[in-house]
LOMIMAR-156364 format. One record per atom (N, C-alpha, C, O): residue in one letter; x, y, z; atom name. Coordinates in pm, 1 decimal, decimal comma. Each point is the difference from the previous one (the first is absolute). Example, Ala and Ser with C-alpha at 12.3 -4.5 7.8 and 13.67 -1.06 7.14 Angstrom:
% LOMIMAR-156364
  code         X         Y         Z  site
     a    1319,0    -569,0     780,0     N
     a     -89,0     119,0       0,0    CA
     a      90,0     120,0       0,0     C
     a     103,6      -1,9      66,5     O
     s    -138,6     106,9    -138,5     N
     s      82,0     119,0       6,0    CA
     s     -77,0     109,0      73,0     C
     s      50,9     110,8      16,9     O
END
This chain:
% LOMIMAR-156364
  code         X         Y         Z  site
     m   -2413,2    5946,5   -1578,8     N
     m     -22,1     -76,8     120,7    CA
     m    -133,1      43,6      60,6     C
     m     -23,9     120,2      11,5     O
     p     -64,3    -213,4      28,0     N
     p    -127,0      38,8      58,9    CA
     p      20,1      61,6     137,2     C
     p      96,5     -32,1      69,4     O
     a    -186,3     119,2     -30,7     N
     a       6,7      59,4     133,1    CA
     a     -29,8    -107,0     103,0     C
     a     -78,6     -91,1     -25,6     O
     v     139,9     101,4     140,1     N
     v     -16,8    -100,1     103,7    CA
     v    -144,2     -10,5      43,5     C
     v     -47,2    -110,2      28,0     O
     g     -23,9     219,7     -21,3     N
     g    -136,0      -1,2      50,0    CA
     g    -102,3     -59,3     -93,9     C
     g    -117,8      -3,9      35,6     O
     t     155,6     -43,0    -154,1     N
     t     -98,4     -51,1     -94,0    CA
     t     -41,3    -143,1      28,0     C
     t     -99,1     -46,5     -56,2     O
     d     171,4     -24,9     140,9     N
     d     -33,0    -137,3      31,1    CA
     d      36,4     -23,0     145,3     C
     d      95,8      59,0      50,1     O
     t    -171,3    -144,6      18,6     N
     t      30,7     -20,3     140,7    CA
     t     118,7     -92,5      21,8     C
     t      67,0      10,3     102,7     O
     d     -39,1     -99,4    -195,1     N
     d     115,9     -87,2      12,6    CA
     d      93,7      23,0    -117,0     C
     d     -41,7      -5,8    -115,7     O
     l     168,5      31,9     145,7     N
     l      97,6      29,6    -103,9    CA
     l     120,6     -88,9      16,6     C
     l      46,7     -21,7     111,8     O
     n       3,1     -28,7    -219,5     N
     n     118,8     -82,8       3,8    CA
     n     122,2      89,3      12,4     C
     n       8,0     103,5     -66,2     O
     l      86,7    -141,9     149,7     N
     l     119,8      80,9      19,0    CA
     l      77,9      19,1    -129,1     C
     l      72,0      98,9     -13,7     O
     v     -84,2    -189,8     -80,0     N
     v      71,8      12,2    -126,2    CA
     v     -38,7     129,3     -70,5     C
     v      84,4      62,8     -63,9     O
     v    -209,6     -22,3      74,2     N
     v     -46,9     122,4     -64,3    CA
     v      63,2     122,2      65,3     C
     v      26,9      99,2     -67,6     O
     l      -3,4    -105,3     196,3     N
     l      43,0     117,6      74,4    CA
     l     151,1      15,8      12,8     C
     l      47,5     109,1      31,6     O
     c      27,5    -213,7     -54,9     N
     c     143,5       5,4      24,0    CA
     c      76,4     -21,1    -128,7     C
     c     -47,1     -66,8     -92,0     O
     d     165,5     124,5      86,8     N
     d      83,7     -28,3    -115,1    CA
     d      54,0    -142,2      12,3     C
     d     -19,9     -65,5     102,2     O
     l      87,8      18,1    -205,8     N
     l      42,7    -138,7      -6,2    CA
     l      89,0     -39,0     117,5     C
     l     -10,6    -111,7      50,5     O
     r      98,0     201,7      -6,2     N
     r      89,1     -31,6     112,6    CA
     r     -81,8     -30,1     125,3     C
     r      28,7     -96,3      71,1     O
     h    -130,1     177,9     -43,9     N
     h     -82,5     -21,5     118,3    CA
     h     -84,9    -125,2     -14,7     C
     h     -20,7     -72,7      97,2     O
     w     -28,2      47,2    -216,6     N
     w     -80,9    -118,2     -22,6    CA
     w      79,3    -125,5      31,1     C
     w     -51,7     -92,0      63,4     O
     r     178,1      87,4    -107,8     N
     r      84,1    -116,1      28,7    CA
     r      20,1     -17,4     150,1     C
     r      -1,5    -112,2      50,5     O
     l      20,2     221,8      20,0     N
     l      19,5      -5,2     144,1    CA
     l    -120,9     -63,8      67,6     C
     l      15,5     -85,5      87,1     O
     v    -133,9     126,0    -126,1     N
     v    -121,8     -54,4      58,5    CA
     v     -19,8    -144,6     -44,7     C
     v     -42,9     -84,0      79,2     O
     r      73,2      55,1    -202,9     N
     r     -28,0    -130,6     -57,9    CA
     r      85,6    -110,9      60,9     C
     r     -37,6    -116,8      -9,5     O
     r     150,5     148,6      71,2     N
     r      85,8    -102,0      59,7    CA
     r     -66,4     -70,4     117,6     C
     r      46,0    -107,0      40,0     O
     y    -149,9     161,7      15,6     N
     y     -61,4     -55,3     118,7    CA
     y    -116,6     -90,4     -37,7     C
     y     -62,7      19,8    -104,1     O
     p      32,8    -119,6     188,4     N
     p     -97,8    -101,3     -37,4    CA
     p    -143,7      49,1     -11,4     C
     p     -79,7     -61,2     -71,1     O
     h      44,6     169,7     138,9     N
     h    -137,3      47,3      -2,9    CA
     h     -13,0     120,8     -91,7     C
     h      56,6     105,3      29,5     O
     p    -130,1    -118,0    -140,8     N
     p     -20,5     118,3     -83,3    CA
     p     -76,9     106,0      78,7     C
     p     -86,8     -31,8      81,3     O
     m     119,8     156,8    -106,8     N
     m     -67,3     109,2      69,8    CA
     m     -78,3      84,5     -98,4     C
     m      30,7       5,2    -119,1     O
     h    -132,0      60,5     171,6     N
     h     -76,0      94,9     -79,3    CA
     h     -36,4     117,5      89,4     C
     h       5,3      -9,2     122,7     O
     l     -41,9     118,8    -186,0     N
     l     -44,2     118,5      72,6    CA
     l    -151,7       8,1      -7,2     C
     l     -61,8     -34,3    -100,8     O
     h       4,5      80,2     209,9     N
     h    -145,7       7,8      14,1    CA
     h     -37,2     137,7      53,4     C
     h      47,7      40,7     105,9     O
     v    -132,3      30,8    -178,6     N
     v     -48,8     129,0      47,3    CA
     v    -104,4     -26,7     108,6     C
     v     -97,2     -72,3     -22,2     O
     v     118,5     131,2     139,0     N
     v     -82,1     -27,6     117,9    CA
     v    -135,2      70,6     -11,8     C
     v      -8,0     117,9     -34,6     O
     r     -96,8    -192,7      64,0     N
     r    -137,6      49,6       2,4    CA
     r     -54,0     -15,6     141,9     C
     r      58,7     -73,7      79,3     O
     p    -168,5     140,7     -45,1     N
     p     -53,2     -11,9     136,2    CA
     p     -24,3    -143,4      46,7     C
     p      15,3     -28,8     118,7     O
     d     -52,5     -61,4    -208,9     N
     d     -20,9    -139,0      40,6    CA
     d     129,6     -70,4      38,9     C
     d      -3,9    -110,4      54,4     O
     d     117,3     172,0     -81,4     N
     d     130,3     -54,5      38,8    CA
     d      42,9      48,2     138,7     C
     d     117,0     -13,0      36,1     O
     w    -208,0      67,3      40,2     N
     w      35,1      64,8     125,5    CA
     w      74,9     -92,9      95,7     C
     w      89,7      45,4      71,0     O
     e    -124,2    -173,9     -67,5     N
     e      67,3     -90,1      93,9    CA
     e     147,0     -22,0     -37,2     C
     e      86,9       3,6      87,1     O
     s     -58,6     -26,2    -215,4     N
     s     140,0     -20,2     -38,3    CA
     s      78,8     129,1      17,7     C
     s     117,3      -3,1      37,4     O
     h    -181,9     117,3     -64,3     N
     h      66,7     129,2      21,3    CA
     h      28,6      19,7     148,9     C
     h     110,9      37,6      38,0     O
     r    -210,1     -63,0      44,7     N
     r      16,9      13,9     145,8    CA
     r     112,9     -89,7      50,8     C
     r      87,1      44,8      74,7     O
     d     -89,4    -171,4    -115,6     N
     d      98,8     -95,1      51,2    CA
     d     142,6      42,9     -34,7     C
     d      88,8      -4,5      85,1     O
     l     -66,9      45,9    -210,0     N
     l     135,4      42,2     -38,6    CA
     l      35,8     132,8      66,5     C
     l     114,1      19,3      42,0     O
     r    -209,3      71,3     -32,2     N
     r      26,9     129,7      63,5    CA
     r      41,6     -20,0     145,9     C
     r      96,8      61,0      45,4     O
     l    -167,8    -144,3      26,8     N
     l      36,0     -23,9     140,0    CA
     l     134,2     -72,5      10,3     C
     l      77,5      26,3      92,0     O
     e     -49,5    -117,1    -185,6     N
     e     131,4     -65,5      -2,7    CA
     e     110,6     103,5     -19,2     C
     e     101,3      -4,0      69,9     O
     m    -119,8      95,9    -163,7     N
     m     105,7      98,5     -26,6    CA
     m      21,6      92,5     118,1     C
     m     113,3      39,1      28,1     O
     l    -219,7      -3,7      41,0     N
     l      13,7      90,0     114,7    CA
     l      71,9     -67,5     116,2     C
     l      63,6      67,4      81,1     O
     q     -73,2    -199,8     -72,3     N
     q      74,9     -72,9     102,5    CA
     q     144,1     -26,2     -44,9     C
     q      93,0      10,5      80,0     O
     d     -74,8     -44,5    -207,6     N
     d     132,8     -34,6     -50,5    CA
     d      92,6     120,9     -11,9     C
     d     119,3      -9,8      28,7     O
     a    -173,5     122,6     -70,5     N
     a      82,8     119,6     -25,3    CA
     a     -69,1     125,3      55,2     C
     a     -36,6      88,9     -76,9     O
     p      18,9     -81,0     206,4     N
     p     -78,0     110,3      57,4    CA
     p      56,3     139,3     -27,7     C
     p     -76,3      96,4      -6,8     O
     d     206,5     -83,8      -9,2     N
     d      58,7     132,2     -24,2    CA
     d      -9,8      43,8    -146,1     C
     d      36,0     112,9     -33,3     O
     a     -84,2    -201,1     -53,5     N
     a     -11,5      34,2    -141,8    CA
     a    -134,0      65,2     -33,4     C
     a     -18,7      48,4    -111,6     O
     f     -73,8     -46,4     206,1     N
     f    -134,1      49,4     -28,7    CA
     f     -42,9     102,8     104,3     C
     f      45,4      -1,8     114,4     O
     w    -133,2      90,4    -157,0     N
     w     -44,0     107,5      88,4    CA
     w     -96,3     -48,5     107,6     C
     w      -0,7      53,6     110,8     O
     y     -80,1    -153,5    -141,7     N
     y     -96,0     -52,3      96,7    CA
     y      58,0    -123,0      67,7     C
     y      95,0     -60,6     -49,8     O
     t    -152,6      24,1     163,8     N
     t      49,4    -114,2      75,8    CA
     t     -99,7    -115,1      -6,2     C
     t    -115,3      16,9     -39,4     O
     y     162,9    -133,1      79,2     N
     y     -86,5    -117,2       9,1    CA
     y    -117,6      31,0      92,5     C
     y    -114,2     -32,6     -32,5     O
     a     140,8      94,8     147,0     N
     a    -106,7      32,3      95,2    CA
     a    -104,1      93,7     -62,4     C
     a    -119,3     -13,3      27,1     O
     d     164,2     108,1    -110,7     N
     d     -93,4      91,7     -66,6    CA
     d     -98,0     -76,1     -88,7     C
     d    -119,4      29,9      -0,9     O
     e     169,8    -128,5     -73,9     N
     e     -80,2     -62,3    -105,1    CA
     e     -61,8    -134,1      38,0     C
     e     -93,2     -45,0     -66,7     O
     a     141,8     -19,2     170,7     N
     a     -55,2    -129,5      41,0    CA
     a    -144,6      12,7      47,0     C
     a     -73,4     -98,9       1,2     O
     v      32,6     217,1      36,8     N
     v    -137,1      20,1      49,9    CA
     v    -101,5      25,8    -112,0     C
     v    -120,1       3,9      26,6     O
     y     165,1      13,4    -149,6     N
     y     -92,1      26,4    -110,4    CA
     y     -91,3    -119,7     -22,9     C
     y      41,3    -115,1      13,8     O
     d    -166,7     144,6     -49,2     N
     d     -93,3    -106,3     -35,8    CA
     d     -11,2      -8,5    -152,3     C
     d      67,2      74,3     -71,5     O
     e    -151,0    -163,5      22,6     N
     e     -13,4     -20,9    -144,0    CA
     e     -34,5     128,9     -73,7     C
     e      56,5      27,4    -105,8     O
     a    -147,5      51,4     159,7     N
     a     -39,8     125,1     -66,2    CA
     a     118,2      96,6     -12,1     C
     a      15,3      67,2    -102,0     O
     d      68,1     -60,6     206,1     N
     d     118,2      87,0      -4,6    CA
     d      95,2     -44,3    -110,9     C
     d      49,8      82,9     -76,1     O
     w     -24,5    -214,1      67,0     N
     w      92,3     -51,0    -101,3    CA
     w     -53,4      24,6    -140,8     C
     w      74,7      38,4     -89,9     O
     r    -204,7     -61,0      71,9     N
     r     -60,2      23,1    -131,9    CA
     r      10,9     148,4     -38,4     C
     r      29,9      32,3    -114,9     O
     e     -53,6      55,7     209,3     N
     e       8,7     144,6     -26,1    CA
     e     142,1      40,6     -38,1     C
     e      19,0      81,3     -90,4     O
     r      79,3    -136,2     157,6     N
     r     139,9      32,4     -31,7    CA
     r      35,9     -46,0    -141,3     C
     r      72,5      68,9     -71,8     O
     i    -123,2    -184,5      32,8     N
     i      26,8     -51,2    -134,5    CA
     i     -65,7      89,3    -104,7     C
     i      60,3      28,1    -103,6     O
     e    -180,3      15,7     128,4     N
     e     -72,3      84,8     -95,6    CA
     e      67,8     135,3     -18,6     C
     e     -17,9      64,1    -103,6     O
     g      94,8     -20,3     201,3     N
     g      61,8     131,7      -6,2    CA
     g     135,6       5,6     -68,1     C
     g      62,6     105,9      -3,2     O
     a     -15,3    -218,8     -52,0     N
     a     134,1      -1,8     -59,8    CA
     a       7,1    -105,9    -109,6     C
     a     -87,6     -85,7     -11,7     O
     w     193,6      93,6     -68,0     N
     w      29,0    -105,6     -97,0    CA
     w     105,6     -88,5      64,0     C
     w     110,0      45,9      30,7     O
     l    -143,5    -173,2     -10,6     N
     l      89,4     -95,4      66,4    CA
     l      21,1    -120,5     -90,5     C
     l     -90,4     -42,2     -72,0     O
     v     210,7     -11,9      77,0     N
     v      31,8    -118,8     -78,8    CA
     v      71,7    -100,2      89,9     C
     v      83,0      37,3      83,0     O
     q    -116,3    -165,0    -100,9     N
     q      64,0    -107,0      75,1    CA
     q      77,9     -90,1     -95,5     C
     q     -40,5     -21,3    -114,3     O
     a     152,1     -30,9     162,9     N
     a      71,4    -106,8     -68,8    CA
     a     -44,9    -129,5      66,4     C
     a      -0,1     -11,7     122,5     O
     r     -38,0     -84,9    -204,9     N
     r     -49,2    -127,8      51,6    CA
     r      72,7    -114,7     -68,0     C
     r      35,7       7,1    -117,6     O
     d     -14,8    -113,4     195,3     N
     d      48,7    -124,2     -58,7    CA
     d     -91,2    -111,8      48,4     C
     d    -104,7      27,4      58,7     O
     a     141,9    -151,8     -82,0     N
     a     -86,0    -112,8      35,3    CA
     a     -27,1      -8,0     149,8     C
     a     -99,2     -59,5      42,1     O
     d     187,1     119,3      38,5     N
     d     -17,4      -4,2     144,5    CA
     d     -78,5     118,3      54,9     C
     d     -28,9       3,8     119,6     O
     g      -6,4      92,9    -204,1     N
     g     -78,4     114,5      45,3    CA
     g      65,2     132,6     -32,4     C
     g      81,9       9,9     -91,4     O
     v    -118,8      91,5     166,8     N
     v      49,6     135,7     -22,2    CA
     v     140,7      11,6      58,5     C
     v      23,2     -34,1     116,0     O
     v      70,7      83,0    -198,4     N
     v     139,4      11,4      43,7    CA
     v      52,2     143,2      -2,3     C
     v     115,2      24,0      35,8     O
     g    -197,9      71,1     -77,3     N
     g      43,9     139,0      -1,8    CA
     g    -112,3      91,5     -43,8     C
     g    -100,7     -44,6     -55,0     O
     s     119,5     174,0      80,3     N
     s     -99,8      97,7     -43,9    CA
     s      62,2     139,0      -6,6     C
     s     106,4      26,1      56,2     O
     a    -176,4      61,3    -126,6     N
     a      39,3     140,8     -10,0    CA
     a    -124,8      80,5     -33,1     C
     a     -99,9     -54,0     -47,4     O
     g     107,4     184,0      73,3     N
     g    -112,9      87,2     -28,4    CA
     g      41,9     124,6     -75,2     C
     g     116,5      39,8       1,5     O
     l    -214,0      20,9     -67,2     N
     l      19,3     124,5     -72,9    CA
     l    -108,0      96,4      44,0     C
     l    -118,9     -31,1      -6,8     O
     g     160,1     147,3      51,4     N
     g     -94,5     103,5      40,8    CA
     g      18,5     124,2     -84,1     C
     g     109,6      28,2     -48,4     O
     s    -218,2      46,2      31,5     N
     s       4,3     126,5     -73,8    CA
     s     -12,5     115,4      97,6     C
     s     -52,1     -15,5     110,5     O
     h     100,0     130,5    -152,4     N
     h      -7,8     120,3      82,8    CA
     h    -119,6      84,0     -43,9     C
     h     -33,7       3,6    -118,4     O
     w     -30,3      63,8     213,7     N
     w    -116,2      82,6     -31,9    CA
     w      39,5     144,4     -23,6     C
     w     -73,2      73,7     -66,2     O
     e     187,7     -31,5     119,0     N
     e      39,9     139,1     -14,6    CA
     e      22,8      32,0    -147,6     C
     e      67,5     -76,5     -68,8     O
     p    -122,0     187,8      18,1     N
     p      14,4      32,2    -142,7    CA
     p     145,6       2,6     -47,1     C
     p      29,3     -43,4    -111,4     O
     e      61,9      93,5     194,8     N
     e     140,4       7,7     -41,3    CA
     e      67,0    -137,4      -5,2     C
     e     109,4     -13,1     -54,9     O
     r    -173,2     -88,2     111,0     N
     r      57,0    -135,2      -2,2    CA
     r     -90,6     -99,6     -72,2     C
     r      13,5    -120,9      18,9     O
     a    -103,8     169,9     -99,6     N
     a     -97,5     -86,0     -67,1    CA
     a      65,1    -103,8     -91,1     C
     a     -58,0    -105,8     -24,1     O
     r     176,5     134,5     -26,2     N
     r      67,2     -93,6     -90,5    CA
     r     104,2     -86,0      72,4     C
     r      80,7     -68,3     -63,0     O
     t     -84,1      73,0     196,1     N
     t      91,4     -79,1      82,1    CA
     t     -77,6    -112,7      67,3     C
     t    -110,4      20,6      50,4     O
     a     168,8    -138,6     -50,3     N
     a     -57,1    -114,1      71,6    CA
     a     102,3     -46,3     103,3     C
     a     118,3      32,5      -9,4     O
     t    -165,0    -108,3     107,3     N
     t      86,9     -50,0     105,7    CA
     t      -3,5    -152,0       4,1     C
     t    -107,3     -60,3       4,0     O
     l     223,8      -0,6      -5,1     N
     l      12,5    -143,0      24,8    CA
     l       5,6     -16,1     151,3     C
     l      78,9      66,7      66,9     O
     f    -162,0    -154,7     -13,0     N
     f      -0,4     -20,3     145,4    CA
     f     -19,8    -148,0      33,0     C
     f     -47,6     -78,6     -81,9     O
     g      85,1      44,2     202,6     N
     g     -28,9    -132,1      54,8    CA
     g      63,3    -117,0     -72,2     C
     g     -55,7    -109,8       1,4     O
     l     170,7     129,8     -64,9     N
     l      64,0    -113,0     -68,2    CA
     l      52,2     -97,9     103,7     C
     l      67,5      38,4      95,5     O
     y     -99,9    -165,1    -115,8     N
     y      46,0    -104,4      90,4    CA
     y      10,7    -130,8     -77,1     C
     y     -86,4     -33,7     -81,0     O
     v     194,2     -39,1     107,7     N
     v      17,8    -135,4     -51,9    CA
     v      25,2     -89,8     120,4     C
     v      90,0      25,8      79,9     O
     a    -169,5    -130,8     -67,5     N
     a      14,5     -92,8     112,1    CA
     a     137,7     -65,3      -3,8     C
     a      53,4     -25,1    -108,0     O
     p       4,6      -2,6     224,2     N
     p     133,1     -61,3       4,0    CA
     p      11,0    -125,6     -86,7     C
     p     104,6     -24,2     -60,2     O
     r    -210,1     -54,8      53,3     N
     r       2,4    -125,0     -76,5    CA
     r      10,6      22,2    -150,8     C
     r      25,7     -94,4     -74,7     O
     a     -45,3     219,4      29,1     N
     a       2,6      29,0    -144,1    CA
     a     110,2      97,6     -39,2     C
     a      10,1      37,2    -116,9     O
     r      70,9       4,0     210,1     N
     r     106,1      96,0     -31,6    CA
     r     106,1     -64,0     -88,8     C
     r      28,1    -119,4      10,3     O
     g      30,0     200,9     -97,3     N
     g     102,1     -50,0     -91,1    CA
     g     -56,2     -64,0    -125,3     C
     g      74,5     -60,7     -76,9     O
     r    -203,9      72,9      54,9     N
     r     -65,2     -62,1    -115,9    CA
     r     -46,7     102,2    -103,1     C
     r     -64,5     -37,6     -97,9     O
     g      95,5     166,2     117,3     N
     g     -43,0     102,1     -95,0    CA
     g    -138,2      55,1      27,8     C
     g     -53,1      76,2     -80,8     O
     v      -6,3    -112,8     192,9     N
     v    -135,3      43,8      33,2    CA
     v      -5,4     150,9      21,7     C
     v     -90,4      66,3     -50,9     O
     g     185,5     -11,4     125,4     N
     g       1,0     144,4      26,7    CA
     g       8,2      80,2    -128,4     C
     g     -74,0      96,9     -17,3     O
     e     163,2    -135,9     -73,2     N
     e      12,6      72,0    -127,0    CA
     e    -127,8     -10,2     -82,1     C
     e     -41,4      97,8     -62,3     O
     a     -21,5    -214,8      61,6     N
     a    -124,8     -15,2     -75,1    CA
     a    -109,3      89,3      56,7     C
     a     -76,4      60,1     -75,6     O
     l      68,1     -50,7     208,1     N
     l    -100,7      85,8      62,3    CA
     l      26,1     147,7     -31,2     C
     l     -92,9      74,2     -32,0     O
     v     219,3     -31,7      41,4     N
     v      33,5     139,6     -31,5    CA
     v     -34,8      29,9    -145,0     C
     v     -58,4     104,3     -29,2     O
     r      92,9    -193,3     -60,8     N
     r     -28,1      23,7    -142,3    CA
     r    -150,2       4,3     -27,2     C
     r     -45,0      75,7     -86,1     O
     a     -32,3    -155,3     157,8     N
     a    -145,8       4,6     -14,4    CA
     a     -54,9     135,0      44,1     C
     a     -87,5      56,4     -65,7     O
     v     139,0      -4,5     177,0     N
     v     -42,7     131,0      49,3    CA
     v      36,8     108,8    -100,8     C
     v     -81,5      87,4     -29,4     O
     l     203,0     -92,3     -23,2     N
     l      41,7     100,2     -98,8    CA
     l     -87,5      -6,0    -125,1     C
     l     -36,8     103,9     -54,8     O
     e       3,8    -222,8      10,0     N
     e     -84,6     -14,2    -119,7    CA
     e    -140,5      55,5      25,1     C
     e     -57,5      65,6     -86,8     O
     e       3,5     -91,8     204,3     N
     e    -133,3      53,9      31,9    CA
     e       5,2     152,4       7,2     C
     e     -92,8      66,5     -45,9     O
     a     198,4     -10,5     102,0     N
     a      14,6     146,4       5,7    CA
     a       5,2      58,0    -141,3     C
     a     -62,1     102,8     -27,2     O
     r     135,3    -167,8     -62,1     N
     r       1,9      45,4    -140,5    CA
     r    -139,2      -5,5     -60,1     C
     r     -43,2      93,6     -67,2     O
     h     -26,6    -203,4      91,4     N
     h    -136,7     -16,9     -50,8    CA
     h     -91,2     112,5      49,0     C
     h     -89,4      43,7     -72,4     O
     l     111,9       2,5     193,9     N
     l     -81,0     108,2      58,1    CA
     l      46,0     138,9     -44,1     C
     l     -60,2     100,3      38,2     O
     g     166,5     -94,2    -118,4     N
     g      48,5     128,1     -50,3    CA
     g      85,5      77,8      97,9     C
     g      14,2     121,6     -12,9     O
     k      42,7    -189,9     110,3     N
     k      85,9      68,2      97,1    CA
     k     135,7      31,8     -62,8     C
     k      44,8     -69,1     -91,5     O
     a      19,2     173,5     141,3     N
     a     131,2      42,3     -51,1    CA
     a     114,6     -58,9      82,4     C
     a     112,5     -12,1     -48,5     O
     e    -142,3     -24,1     173,5     N
     e     103,5     -54,1      87,5    CA
     e     -62,7     -80,5     112,3     C
     e    -117,3      16,2      33,7     O
     v     199,8    -103,7      23,3     N
     v     -39,0     -77,2     117,7    CA
     v     102,6      29,4     108,0     C
     v     120,5      -9,0     -23,8     O
     v    -168,0      44,0     141,9     N
     v      87,1      26,2     113,7    CA
     v     -22,4    -107,8     106,0     C
     v    -101,5     -69,6       0,0     O
     l     198,1      57,9      89,4     N
     l     -13,7     -91,5     112,2    CA
     l      88,4      49,2     111,7     C
     l      88,7      82,7     -21,0     O
     e    -113,3    -133,8     139,6     N
     e      88,6      21,5     113,4    CA
     e      45,5    -136,3      47,7     C
     e     -79,9     -93,2       9,0     O
     v     208,5      81,6      21,8     N
     v      58,5    -124,6      46,9    CA
     v      91,8      31,7     116,6     C
     v      67,9     102,7       0,8     O
     g     -66,3    -191,2      97,2     N
     g      86,4      20,2     115,7    CA
     g     146,1       4,1     -40,4     C
     g      47,7     -88,1     -71,5     O
     g      23,0     189,7     116,8     N
     g     141,0      13,8     -31,9    CA
     g      83,1    -117,6      47,6     C
     g     110,9     -21,5     -49,0     O
     h    -163,4     -55,2     144,2     N
     h      67,8    -117,9      54,0    CA
     h     -25,6    -125,6     -82,8     C
     h      60,6    -104,0      25,9     O
     n    -149,6     112,1    -125,4     N
     n     -44,4    -117,7     -74,4    CA
     n      75,6     -13,4    -131,8     C
     n     -54,0      26,8    -107,3     O
     g     180,6     -69,0     117,6     N
     g      85,9     -12,2    -117,1    CA
     g     -55,2     -87,4    -111,5     C
     g       7,5      39,7    -116,2     O
     p     -63,1    -158,3     146,6     N
     p     -54,2     -83,1    -107,8    CA
     p    -114,4      68,3     -76,3     C
     p      -8,8     -13,2    -122,1     O
     a     -77,8      85,1     191,7     N
     a    -110,3      68,8     -68,2    CA
     a      52,7     114,5     -85,7     C
     a     -45,8      19,4    -112,6     O
     i     140,7      55,9     164,6     N
     i      58,6     110,1     -78,4    CA
     i      64,0     -56,1    -126,8     C
     i     -17,3      56,0    -108,2     O
     a      91,1    -166,4     121,2     N
     a      63,8     -61,7    -117,0    CA
     a    -103,8     -47,1    -101,2     C
     a      19,7      15,6    -120,5     O
     l    -129,7     -73,0     168,0     N
     l    -108,0     -42,7     -89,9    CA
     l     -54,9     119,0     -77,7     C
     l     -13,4      -6,3    -122,2     O
     y     -18,1     113,7     191,8     N
     y     -57,1     117,2     -67,2    CA
     y      98,3      59,8     -99,5     C
     y     -40,4      43,0    -108,1     O
     e     168,0     -39,4     142,1     N
     e     100,0      52,1     -93,9    CA
     e      10,4     -88,5    -123,8     C
     e      12,9      51,6    -111,0     O
     r     -18,4    -184,7     127,9     N
     r       0,8     -90,7    -115,7    CA
     r    -120,2      24,3     -91,0     C
     r       7,5     -20,1    -121,2     O
     c    -117,1      62,9     180,4     N
     c    -123,4      23,6     -76,2    CA
     c      -8,2     142,0     -55,8     C
     c    -101,1      36,0     -60,3     O
     g     205,6      45,4      79,0     N
     g       5,0     131,8     -61,6    CA
     g     -34,8     117,1      89,1     C
     g      -7,4     112,9     -48,6     O
     f     -14,2    -135,3     177,0     N
     f     -26,2     110,5      92,2    CA
     f     131,6      67,7      36,3     C
     f     104,5     -64,8       6,2     O
     v    -110,4     194,5      17,6     N
     v     116,2      76,2      45,4    CA
     v     -38,2      77,6     125,7     C
     v    -116,0      36,5      19,4     O
     r     213,9     -12,5      64,0     N
     r     -24,2      76,2     123,4    CA
     r     -20,3     147,0     -34,3     C
     r      69,6      55,4     -85,1     O
     t    -165,0       6,5     152,1     N
     t     -25,4     142,9     -24,0    CA
     t      80,7      87,9      93,8     C
     t      16,1     119,3     -26,0     O
     g      34,8    -175,7     134,0     N
     g      69,9      77,6     101,9    CA
     g     -91,1      38,1     115,7     C
     g      47,9      41,3     105,6     O
     a    -178,7     -54,8    -124,4     N
     a     -95,2      31,2     106,8    CA
     a      -5,1    -115,9      99,7     C
     a       9,2    -116,7     -38,0     O
     t     -23,8     150,5     164,1     N
     t     -14,5    -100,8     104,9    CA
     t    -117,0      39,3      89,6     C
     t     -41,9     115,7       3,3     O
     a      -9,2    -213,8      68,5     N
     a    -108,5      23,2      95,6    CA
     a      29,0     -82,2     124,9     C
     a      68,2    -102,3      -5,6     O
     a    -120,4     148,1     116,8     N
     a      17,5     -73,1     125,2    CA
     a     -79,9    -130,6      -6,2     C
     a    -106,8      -5,7     -61,0     O
     h     158,9     -96,7     123,7     N
     h     -73,1    -125,8      14,4    CA
     h    -114,9      26,2      96,6     C
     h      16,6      77,5      94,3     O
     p    -132,6    -139,6    -114,7     N
     p    -115,3      31,9      85,4    CA
     p      11,9     -43,6     144,8     C
     p     -71,4      52,7      85,3     O
     r     159,9    -148,0     -54,5     N
     r       8,4     -49,2     137,6    CA
     r     140,6      -1,8      58,3     C
     r      15,5      -8,3     121,9     O
     r      86,7      15,9    -205,5     N
     r     136,1     -13,5      50,5    CA
     r      83,8     120,4     -38,4     C
     r      17,4      30,1    -118,0     O
     e      34,2      38,4     219,1     N
     e      81,5     119,7     -24,0    CA
     e     132,8     -31,2     -67,4     C
     e      57,9      86,2     -66,1     O
     d      -9,1    -209,2      82,2     N
     d     130,0     -35,7     -56,6    CA
     d      -7,6     -40,6    -147,6     C
     d     103,1     -27,3     -61,4     O
     l    -223,1      23,0       3,9     N
     l     -17,1     -37,3    -140,2    CA
     l     -59,0     115,5     -79,7     C
     l     -68,2      86,5      55,1     O
     h      94,8     -86,0    -184,9     N
     h     -59,9      99,5     -88,7    CA
     h     -39,1     -66,0    -131,8     C
     h      52,4    -105,1     -36,7     O
     e    -144,2     168,0     -32,3     N
     e     -49,9     -48,4    -128,7    CA
     e      65,6      81,3    -111,8     C
     e      11,6     122,2       9,4     O
     l      31,0    -191,5    -115,0     N
     l      54,7      66,4    -118,6    CA
     l    -108,4       5,9    -106,6     C
     l     -73,8     -96,7     -19,2     O
     e      64,0     208,3     -49,3     N
     e     -92,5       8,3    -112,4    CA
     e      74,8     -40,1    -127,5     C
     e     114,6      39,1     -21,7     O
     m    -182,3    -117,9     -61,7     N
     m      55,1     -40,2    -129,4    CA
     m    -107,5      25,3    -104,9     C
     m    -119,2      -1,1      30,8     O
     v     161,9      24,1    -155,5     N
     v     -94,3      31,2    -107,4    CA
     v      38,6     -77,7    -125,8     C
     v     117,6     -25,9     -25,5     O
     h    -218,6     -10,2     -51,6     N
     h      20,2     -66,1    -129,4    CA
     h     -79,6      79,5    -103,8     C
     h    -122,7      -9,5      -2,8     O
     p     189,7      87,3     -82,5     N
     p     -72,7      70,5    -105,9    CA
     p     -54,6    -102,2    -100,3     C
     p      64,8    -100,5     -29,6     O
     l    -182,9     127,4     -21,2     N
     l     -61,5     -93,1     -97,0    CA
     l       7,2      55,4    -140,6     C
     l     -46,5     -64,3     -94,1     O
END
């Protein structure tokens, strides 16, 4: 299977097993994955701001934090990470990111972050396709594992990650803004 980063547009059929492909194929708009580049800053910004309004407790930053960014800020954020978008005929319907660690003891660990699927595309296999794209890119980069943090209150996201092979590590972290919520750490060995 080719690494996700080798082409900017990837067909979901390449990234998903047959069961997932059928799930996506039932819908009228074919979808593909697109590796985000700095020139994609507007579509990245628009979906990022949508996700921060739709699910504010799922992300560390707020709409107010990021709504003030200008074009240069958005381009810089894109250059600093590996990001992938799910797109259909109507536009961008989801995204996810992969980050690497700089600490020598974590050099072989990557982090899945910012996974979001727009409400209009939920139930179509988009989340699983995005997770699988991130895992494939981590393998391509020679990582040994991918970690993530997910809100303990977010049952659908936890179920998605478990379906994709992530397991809970037992580690938790405080939510950045709400004392009544906590983040669960999950890991996927590669």
